[in-house]
C-alpha positions in Angstrom: 31.5 9.5 -12.2 31.4 6.0 -10.6 30.1 7.1 -7.2 27.1 9.4 -6.5 25.9 10.7 -3.1 22.3 9.9 -2.4 21.2 13.3 -1.2 18.3 14.9 0.7 17.3 18.5 0.1 18.7 20.8 2.8 15.6 22.9 2.7 13.5 19.9 3.8 16.0 19.0 6.5 16.0 22.6 7.7 12.2 23.0 7.9 12.1 20.0 10.2 15.4 20.9 11.9 16.5 17.3 11.5 19.6 16.5 13.5 21.5 13.7 11.8 23.2 12.9 15.1 19.9 12.4 17.0 17.8 9.3 16.8 14.4 8.5 15.4 15.0 9.2 11.7 15.8 7.1 8.7 16.7 7.5 5.1 16.3 4.5 2.8 17.2 3.9 -0.8 14.4 2.1 -2.8 15.3 2.1 -6.4 17.3 3.9 -9.2 17.1 4.0 -13.0 19.2 5.7 -15.6 18.6 7.2 -19.1 20.5 6.5 -22.3 21.9 10.1 -22.0 23.5 9.3 -18.6 21.0 10.9 -16.2 20.1 9.0 -13.1 16.9 9.0 -11.0 17.1 7.8 -7.4 14.0 7.0 -5.3 14.4 7.4 -1.6 12.4 7.6 1.6 13.0 10.0 4.4 11.1 9.7 7.7 11.2 10.6 11.4 9.3 9.1 14.3 9.6 10.0 17.9 7.0 9.1 20.5 6.8 12.6 22.1 6.1 14.3 18.7 2.4 13.1 18.4 0.1 16.1 17.9 2.9 18.7 17.6 2.2 21.7 15.3 5.9 22.6 15.2 7.6 21.2 12.0 10.8 20.9 14.0 9.0 18.4 16.3 6.6 16.7 13.9 7.0 13.1 12.7 7.1 12.8 8.9 7.3 10.4 6.1 8.3 11.5 2.6 9.3 9.9 -0.6 11.8 11.6 -2.9 13.1 11.3 -6.4 16.4 13.0 -7.2 17.7 13.5 -10.7 21.4 13.5 -11.3 23.2 14.7 -14.4 25.8 12.7 -16.2 28.4 14.6 -14.2 26.9 13.1 -11.0 25.5 16.4 -9.6 21.9 16.5 -8.4 19.8 18.8 -10.6 16.2 18.3 -9.3 14.4 16.7 -6.4 10.6 16.0 -6.1 9.1 15.5 -2.7 5.8 13.6 -2.2 4.0 11.2 0.1 2.7 13.8 2.5 2.2 17.6 2.6 5.2 19.6 3.5 4.6 22.2 6.3 2.5 25.0 4.9 1.8 23.1 1.6 -1.2 21.3 0.1 -1.9 17.6 0.1 0.6 15.5 -1.9 -0.6 14.4 -5.3 1.1 11.0 -4.8 0.6 9.0 -1.6 3.5 7.3 0.2 3.7 3.6 -0.7 5.9 0.7 0.0 7.4 -1.3 -2.8 7.7 1.7 -5.1 9.9 1.5 -8.3 10.7 3.7 -11.2 10.9 3.4 -15.0 11.9 5.9 -17.7 9.5 5.6 -20.6 10.5 6.1 -24.2 9.3 9.7 -24.2 11.4 10.6 -21.2 8.6 10.6 -18.6 9.3 9.0 -15.3 6.8 6.3 -14.2 6.4 5.8 -10.5 4.6 2.5 -9.7 3.7 0.9 -6.4 1.7 -2.0 -5.1 -1.0 -3.0 -5.5 -1.3 -1.2 -8.8 -0.8 2.6 -8.8 1.2 4.3 -11.5 2.0 8.0 -11.7 3.8 9.8 -14.6 6.2 12.6 -13.8 7.8 15.1 -16.2 11.5 14.4 -16.9 12.4 17.5 -14.8 10.3 16.2 -11.9 8.2 19.3 -11.7 4.8 18.0 -12.8 2.5 15.1 -12.4 1.5 14.3 -16.0 -1.1 11.5 -15.3 -2.2 9.2 -12.5 -3.8 5.8 -12.4 -4.4 5.1 -8.6 -5.1 1.9 -6.8 -5.4 2.0 -3.0 -4.8 -0.7 -0.4 -7.8 -2.7 0.9 -8.8 -6.1 2.2 -11.3 -6.4 -0.6 -12.1 -4.6 -3.9 -14.2 -1.6 -2.9 -15.2 -0.8 -6.5 -14.2 2.9 -6.0 -15.0 4.7 -9.3 -12.1 7.1 -8.6 -9.6 4.2 -8.9 -8.1 3.4 -12.3 -5.1 1.1 -11.7 -2.4 0.4 -14.2 0.6 -1.6 -12.8 2.5 -2.4 -9.6 5.8 -2.3 -11.5 7.0 -1.4 -15.0 10.2 -2.3 -16.9 10.8 -1.0 -20.4 12.1 -3.2 -23.3 14.4 -1.9 -26.1 11.4 -1.6 -28.4 9.4 0.4 -25.8 7.1 -2.4 -24.6 6.1 -2.2 -21.0 6.7 -5.3 -18.9 4.3 -5.0 -16.0 3.4 -6.8 -12.8 -0.3 -6.3 -11.8 -2.4 -7.4 -8.8 -5.6 -9.3 -8.3 -8.2 -9.5 -5.6 -10.0 -12.8 -4.7 -7.1 -15.1 -4.8 -7.3 -18.2 -2.6 -5.5 -17.9 0.7 -4.7 -14.2 0.2 -6.5 -11.2 1.7 -6.4 -8.0 -0.3 -4.8 -7.4 -3.7 -1.9 -9.7 -4.4 0.8 -9.3 -7.2 -0.2 -12.2 -9.5 0.0 -11.3 -13.2 3.0 -10.7 -15.5 1.8 -8.7 -18.6 3.3 -6.8 -21.5 2.1 -4.1 -23.7 1.9 -4.5 -27.5 4.6 -2.9 -29.7 3.7 0.6 -30.8 1.4 1.4 -27.8 2.4 4.0 -25.2 1.5 5.1 -21.7 0.7 8.8 -21.3 -1.9 11.4 -20.5 -5.1 10.1 -22.0 -3.4 6.9 -23.2 -3.5 3.7 -21.2 -2.4 0.7 -23.2 -3.8 -2.8 -23.0 -1.5 -5.2 -21.2 -1.5 -8.8 -22.4 -1.1 -11.4 -19.7 1.7 -13.9 -20.3 2.0 -15.5 -16.8 -0.1 -16.1 -13.7 1.6 -16.8 -10.4 -1.4 -18.4 -8.6 -4.5 -19.7 -10.4 -6.6 -20.4 -7.4 -9.4 -17.9 -8.1 -12.5 -19.5 -6.6 -13.2 -16.4 -4.6 -13.1 -14.0 -7.5 -16.1 -12.3 -9.1 -16.5 -10.5 -12.4 -15.9 -7.2 -10.6 -12.4 -8.2 -9.7 -11.2 -8.0 -13.3 -9.5 -4.9 -14.8 -10.3 -4.1 -18.4 -6.8 -3.2 -19.5 -5.2 -6.5 -18.3 -6.4 -9.1 -20.8 -5.9 -12.7 -21.9 -7.3 -13.5 -25.3 -10.1 -11.0 -26.0 -11.3 -10.8 -22.4 -10.1 -9.2 -19.1 -8.1 -11.6 -16.9 -10.3 -13.0 -14.2 -11.4 -16.4 -12.8 -10.4 -19.1 -15.3 -9.5 -16.7 -18.1 -5.7 -16.5 -17.6 -2.4 -18.0 -18.8 -2.2 -21.7 -17.8 -0.5 -23.5 -16.2 0.4 -21.1 -13.5 4.0 -20.4 -12.5 3.3 -22.1 -9.2 2.2 -25.3 -11.0 5.0 -25.1 -13.6 7.8 -24.5 -11.1 6.5 -27.2 -8.8 6.6 -29.7 -11.6 10.0 -28.5 -12.8 11.6 -28.8 -9.4 9.6 -31.9 -8.2 8.2 -30.1 -5.2 4.4 -30.5 -5.8 2.7 -30.9 -2.5 5.8 -30.1 -0.5 5.6 -27.8 2.5 8.7 -26.1 1.2 7.5 -25.9 -2.4 5.8 -23.1 -4.4 2.4 -23.2 -2.9 1.5 -19.7 -1.6 4.7 -18.3 -3.2 5.3 -14.6 -4.0 6.8 -12.9 -7.0 8.8 -9.7 -7.2 9.3 -7.2 -10.1 9.9 -8.9 -13.4 12.9 -7.9 -15.5 13.2 -7.7 -19.3 16.0 -9.7 -20.9 14.8 -8.5 -24.3 11.6 -7.6 -26.1 10.3 -11.1 -25.8 12.0 -12.8 -22.9 11.6 -12.0 -19.2 12.8 -13.0 -15.8 10.3 -13.5 -13.0 11.6 -13.9 -9.5 9.4 -16.4 -7.5 10.1 -17.4 -3.9 8.4 -20.0 -1.7 6.3 -19.3 1.4 8.3 -17.7 4.2 8.2 -19.0 7.8 9.0 -17.5 11.2 12.0 -19.8 11.5 15.0 -19.7 9.1 14.0 -19.8 5.4 17.4 -20.5 4.1 17.2 -23.5 1.8 13.6 -22.8 0.9 12.6 -23.0 -2.8 13.1 -20.0 -5.1 13.4 -19.6 -8.9 14.2 -16.9 -11.3 11.9 -18.1 -14.0 12.5 -17.4 -17.7 9.2 -16.7 -19.5 8.8 -15.6 -23.1 6.1 -13.2 -24.4 3.9 -16.2 -25.5 3.7 -17.3 -21.8 6.0 -20.3 -22.2 8.3 -21.2 -19.3 11.7 -21.5 -20.9 13.5 -22.6 -17.8 15.3 -20.8 -14.9 18.4 -18.9 -14.3 20.6 -21.8 -13.4 23.6 -22.6 -11.2 22.2 -21.6 -7.8 22.2 -23.7 -4.7 19.1 -23.5 -2.5 21.1 -23.0 0.6 24.6 -21.7 -0.3 23.1 -19.1 -2.6 19.8 -18.5 -0.8 18.3 -15.0 -1.3 16.2 -15.6 1.8 19.1 -14.4 4.0 18.4 -10.7 3.9 15.4 -11.3 1.6 17.3 -10.0 -1.5 15.1 -11.3 -4.3 15.8 -8.5 -6.9 16.9 -9.6 -10.4 17.9 -6.9 -12.8 18.5 -7.4 -16.5 20.2 -5.7 -19.4 17.8 -6.2 -22.3 20.2 -4.6 -24.9 22.8 -7.3 -24.2 20.6 -10.1 -22.9 22.0 -10.6 -19.5 20.6 -10.9 -16.0 22.2 -10.1 -12.6 21.4 -10.9 -8.9 23.1 -9.9 -5.7 22.4 -11.3 -2.2 24.4 -11.8 1.0 26.4 -14.7 -0.6 27.4 -13.3 -3.9 26.9 -11.4 -7.1 25.7 -13.5 -10.0 25.5 -13.0 -13.8 23.7 -15.0 -16.5 23.3 -15.0 -20.2 19.8 -15.1 -21.8 19.9 -18.9 -22.0 20.0 -19.2 -18.2 23.6 -20.3 -18.0 25.5 -18.9 -15.0 28.4 -17.0 -16.4 29.9 -15.4 -13.3 29.7 -15.8 -9.5 31.6 -13.6 -7.1 31.3 -15.0 -3.6 31.2 -12.6 -0.7 33.3 -15.1 1.2 36.2 -14.1 -1.0 38.2 -11.1 0.2 37.9 -8.9 -2.9 34.1 -9.2 -2.9 33.3 -9.0 0.8 32.3 -5.4 0.6 29.3 -6.5 -1.6 27.4 -7.6 1.5 26.9 -3.9 2.2 25.2 -3.1 -1.1 21.8 -3.6 -2.6 21.5 -4.2 -6.4 19.0 -1.7 -7.8 19.0 -1.7 -11.6 21.0 -2.1 -14.8 21.5 1.0 -16.9 21.0 1.3 -20.7 24.8 1.5 -20.9 25.1 -1.9 -19.3 26.3 -0.7 -15.9 25.0 -2.1 -12.6 23.6 0.4 -10.0 24.4 -0.6 -6.4 23.4 1.3 -3.3 25.4 1.1 -0.1 22.9 0.5 2.6 24.6 2.4 5.4 26.7 5.1 3.6 23.9 6.0 1.1 26.2 6.1 -1.9 25.2 4.9 -5.4 27.9 2.9 -7.1 28.1 2.3 -10.9 29.8 -0.9 -11.8 30.8 -1.2 -15.5 30.0 -4.6 -17.0 32.5 -5.8 -19.7 31.3 -7.4 -23.0 32.6 -10.7 -21.9 31.0 -11.8 -18.6 34.1 -13.9 -17.9 35.8 -10.5 -17.1 33.1 -9.3 -14.8 34.9 -10.4 -11.6 37.9 -8.3 -12.4 35.8 -5.3 -13.2 33.9 -5.6 -9.9 37.1 -5.9 -8.0 38.6 -2.8 -9.6 35.5 -0.8 -8.9 35.3 -1.8 -5.3 39.0 -0.9 -4.8 38.3 2.6 -6.1 35.2 3.0 -3.8 37.1 4.3 -0.8 39.0 7.0 -2.8 35.9 8.4 -4.4 34.0 8.3 -1.1 36.7 10.4 0.5 36.5 13.0 -2.3 32.7 13.2 -1.8 33.0 13.5 1.9 35.3 16.5 1.4 32.7 18.1 -0.9 29.5 17.4 1.1 30.7 16.9 4.7 27.9 14.4 5.6 26.9 13.8 9.2 26.0 10.2 10.0 26.0 9.5 6.3 23.2 12.0 5.6 24.2 13.8 2.4 22.6 17.2 2.3 22.2 19.2 -1.0 21.1 22.7 -1.7 21.9 23.0 -5.4 19.1 20.9 -6.9 15.7 22.5 -7.6 13.1 21.1 -5.1 9.5 20.5 -6.2 6.7 19.5 -3.9 4.1 17.5 -5.7 
């Protein structure tokens, strides 16, 4: 099955009497991951806001904001959905709060890790019916030293050997309020995350090393550099900000890497990672601003960047599409933005570029790149039609353009078949077959 409908449980839609043809609601697609067996987990957000609904006790009138994870079998049919983020009408509090920037990872034992900024991680059972463990970290302008908090990571990616490539956050960074994603860290081989097991993460890269405002209480024991927790001057050096500024000759430039931001790192293998870093954004256009997809090894050495991109003509700032996904089993990386789909080999050489200005690839502007599967496929989500497209990637990346063109040509035919099956209204795909769990 090349195309999957991104569904919402009909029972949840019914209790709120959500009218797809009315305004005030939204259904977004945040992330997706797949297992080696061919199952797919899709993370979505369903919300409704209407000004007149404030204070209403009627679920049909109430505003709501849920996050959902739906599991699809290898045949493309939804089998289970878990609902969290807020209590459903008549239910208890949600075990997992709603968060922005949430992503998924399937761990080697099959558990599903749900991670969000600034550093919360929750483990769910493969069937999405149980919270196995939680390591929470709440938002705040400063570190409140809450003993109930026990953060792990803001994002997780899994390498072929089962190492966890993580992004973690820090308080007390210069020019930033609150906790800011700042550390790239990796677990040691043979360690595992699970109930009662929280592995040490070894820091391999720091984004920003300006830590004058940090105190000893801002360090987390499980994120370490050398034999001590990361904090103040104990961290990988030079920082990515410093290294990329030197590499690009932009030190001191207003349009350089000072006050830059990084997004979720991707694993190109067990010991090589891609870290997307983009310069400070401004209210005016940011097209042409500095960005880098940095190649960092597990010793913390900057090995270069994914090459072949033009700061303006290939800018991810248009649409703010900074996601890079990687296939660690075949050592390739991919990126999609409003200007094209790009593919690289592990040495950073650009092997394929499909421009959205070319007729066969124009439909790509409607898709977001979510992930790469263990089978080497790309997972793309249509932003409006809420369909998940699997794009097979050939062994030779020189053949990728032909494979993408063929897949896009077949999109309309498969979409028509799904519309006959589900009869969506306003591209809201309702499903009643999957088991629904409220966590």
